[in-house]
N, C-alpha and C positions, 0 to 999 in steps of 0.2 A: 340323648335329647339335648336341644340347644337351649340357650337362655331363655327362661320362661316368661317373656314379656307378653302378656296376653293380648295386648293392643295389636300385635302384628304376627301373633303366633299362627301357624297353619297346622292343622291337624290332619294327617293322612290316615284314611281308615280303609281296610280291605279285609275280605274274608278269605280263607283258604282251606282246601282239603286235598291232601295227597297229590300236591303239585310242587313238590320241592324245588325241582330243576327250574320251573318258571318262576316260582316265588323269589328265588335267589336273583334271578335277572330282573324282576320287578323292583326288589328293594334296592338293588345296585343302582338302577336308573333313578329311583328317588333320592338316593343319597348324593348322587352326582348332581342332580337338579337343584337341590336345597342345601348344598354344603355351606353355603354362606348366608343362609336365612334361619330364622327361628322356626322350628318345627318339632313335631312329634309324630311318631308312627305307631298306630294301634292295629294289631292283627288279631282277628278272632279265627281260631282254628276249630274245625268241626269234629276232631278226634282223629287226626291223620295217623297212620301206622306206617309211613314210608321215611321216617326220620325227620320230618318237618318240626315236630314239637321239640325234639332234642336240639335242632339247629336253632329254632327261634328263642329257646330259653338261654342260649349262649350269646344272643345279640343284644348287648347292653343299651343300645339305642332304640330298642323296640319294646313297646308294651304289649304283652302277649295275653290274650284271653283265651282259655281253652273251655269249650262246651262240647263234650262228647255227645255226638249226634247219630250214631250208628251202633249196631252190635246189640249186645244184651247186658243187663245188670240185674243181678240177684234173680237170674232165671227168667226175666222178662225182657221182651224185645224193647228197645229204646225207640221212641217214636220220633221221627225226624221233624225238626222244627223249620219254620219258614225262612226264607232268605231275609225277609224284613226283621225278623227276631234277631238274626245274628248281627245284621248291620246295625240294628238299634243298640246292641250292647256296646259297640264302638262309638256311635253317635252320641250316646248319653255320657260316655266317658271323655269324650274330646274337650279339651280346654281352649282351643284356639278360637280366634275371631272367625276364621273360615274353617270349614271342613272340606277336605278333598276326598272324593270317593273314586276309588280305583278298583281294578280287578287284579287277581293274582296271576293273571296271564297276559299283562299288558306291559308296555314299555313306554316310558315318558320320553318323547322327543324333546331334546334340549330346548328350553324356554317355555315349554307348555305351562307349568304351574306358575312360574314366575310372571308370565305374561297374563294369565287369567287373574292373578292377584293384583297387578298393577291396573287391569281394567276395572276390577271390582272396586278398588280404592278411588279411581277417578270417578266412576259412576256415583258412589256414595257421596263423594264430595259435591256433586252437582245436585244432591238431595234426591237423587232417583232412588225408588223402592225397589231394589234388585234383591231377589231372594236366591238366585242361583246362576251360575255361568256354565254353559256346556263346552266341552272340548270336542273338536273334530277328531274322529277316529275311523279307522278301517279294520277289516279283517285281513291281516297280512297273509300273502300268498294267494288270496282269492279276490281282492278288490284293488283297483288302481286308485281311485278317488277316496277322499276322506269325507265324512259327512256328520252332521247333527240331524236329529230327528224331531218332529212335532208329533204329538199325540192327539187325543180327542179334542175337537175344537180348534185344531192346528195350533195348539199351544206347545211351545217348545219345552222339552224336558231333558234331563241330564242323565246320560248313561255313564259317562266319566266326566268329572269336573268338580267345581267349587260350589258350596253351599254357604250362605251366612248363617252362623251357628245360632245366633239369636232367633232367625226365622224358623229354623228347624224345631226349636223348643216352642215357638209360637203355635205351630201346627201339630204339635205332638208326634214328631217323627213319622217314621214309616208305619202304615197300617200292616201290622204283622199277623193279623188274624184273618183278613179277608183274602189275601193272596199268598199262595204258597212259594211261588217263584216269580212268575211273570206279572208285569204290570205295577210292581210296588214302586218302582222308580218313577214312572209316569203318573201314578196316583199321588206320590209325594209332591211332585211339581204341581199338579193341578190343585192340591191343597194350598200351595203357595200362591198360585194365580187367584184362587178364591179369596184368599186374604189381602189381596191387592198388590202382591209381589210380582215382579216380572222375572222370567227366565229368559236369558239372552245367551248368545254364542260369542266366544272369543275367536276372531278371525286369525289369531296367531298362536293358538294352542292345538297341539296334535298328539295323538296317542296311537301306538300300534297295538293291536290286539290279536292274540293268536287263537283262532276259532276251534282248533281241534284238541285242546287240552282236556284230558279226562272225559273220553267220549262216553263212558259208561254213565257218569253223573249227568251229562247233558241229556241222554236218553231217558233217564229216569224223571228228570225235570219236565220233559216234553209231555209226559203222561197227565200232568196237572194243567196243562196250558189251557184247555177247553174251558174248565171250570173257572180258572183265573180270569180268563177273557169275559165269560158271562157275568162274573162278579163286577168286573170293571165297568162294563156297559150299564149295568143296572144301577151302580152308584151314581154315575155321572149323566144319565140320561135326562135330557131337558135341563141341564145345568151347562155342560160344555159339549155333550154328545146330542146331535140331532139326527134322528133316524132318517128323515127325508133328505137331509143333505149328505147324510153318510160321511160325515166329516171325521174320519178316522185319523187324519194326519198325514204328513208327507215328509220326505227326506230333503235336506238342504245339503248338496254336495259341493265339494271345494277341491281344486287342483292344487297340489302342493308337492314340491320336490325336496325331499329331505336330504340335504347335503351330508349329514351324519350317517345315513344309511343305517338308522336305528334298528329297523326291523331285521336286518341281517343277523342280530344276535340271537335270533330264533333259529337259524339255519341248521346248526347241528342237531338240536332237538327235533326240529321239523323232519329231518331225514330219517331219524329213528322212528318218529310216529308213522310216517308213510310206509316204512318197511313193515311194520306191525299191522297197520291199518291201510291197505292200499285203496280202500274205498274213498279216502279223503282227497284222492286226486281228482279234480273235477275239471273237465275241459274248460279252458279259458273262456271260450265263446258261450259257455252255458253257465258259468260260475255264479252262484248266488243270483238266480234269474229274477228273484223277487226284488232284489236291490236294483237290478239294472233297469227294469221296466218301471221302477218307481211305483210298484203296485201300493195302493193305500193300505192294504192289509200288512205291509211290511213292519208296522209298529209292533206287531205281536210275535216277530221272529227275532229273538234275542239270544246271543251266544254268550255263555259264561262258562 
């Protein structure tokens, strides 16, 4: 952890579960990005049994929170907690002026966090009420363009990016009871919008995301998707969501050539994933078709 001057400290938060190979790459990209900046890294582990916990406890620059979220204890099955519950553990521990939310299967393209930080500082100096800044990202190996997304009411939200910590506190963080996995991030940003904050994009911040990590967990999350969506519509109907307009939100795409070829760090892991799960190979013409046609329902397809 760097010099703890809270006025410019960035808190990096991410959750993880049995993705050690990916997590190491993610942490390495964070370290390289912020090696000359004040920052802290907070990782919440959901009870990994692949060596992640042992590795994390040896990383002296990482604050590790372990909340066993699977299996049994004293003869009883442990009930899985929501994505929001886990992220809130880190959000509430964060000491920085800004909190950067990432995933454990992401790579920070050089400059992403620093550019977002600089934009935030400039906008606040202009007395703009900014609550969050979204980074452009793409699903590596499946998409060419990077994008940020808007949710209900066409309000921008953050999938990966920076939050103003004081704004998170004001809106009481993520709603961890209403959503199991989906829409917690969109809901958080709508709460910011409702309080008068803006969520904007940083045109110079990019993230590479690997969409096939831990396929079993992804499938289990999908089972909760319908109920999460219904809860989301119900909460924001006649506030940001208008049934007549069907304003579910759209994607904002951007071309970018990463001269660092950051995503190639996924290559060796990807080859092993494909070997064991050949179904992840999707014809390039048909890849993630809901993204390519900009279907308004794309807001509800989220890969973690």
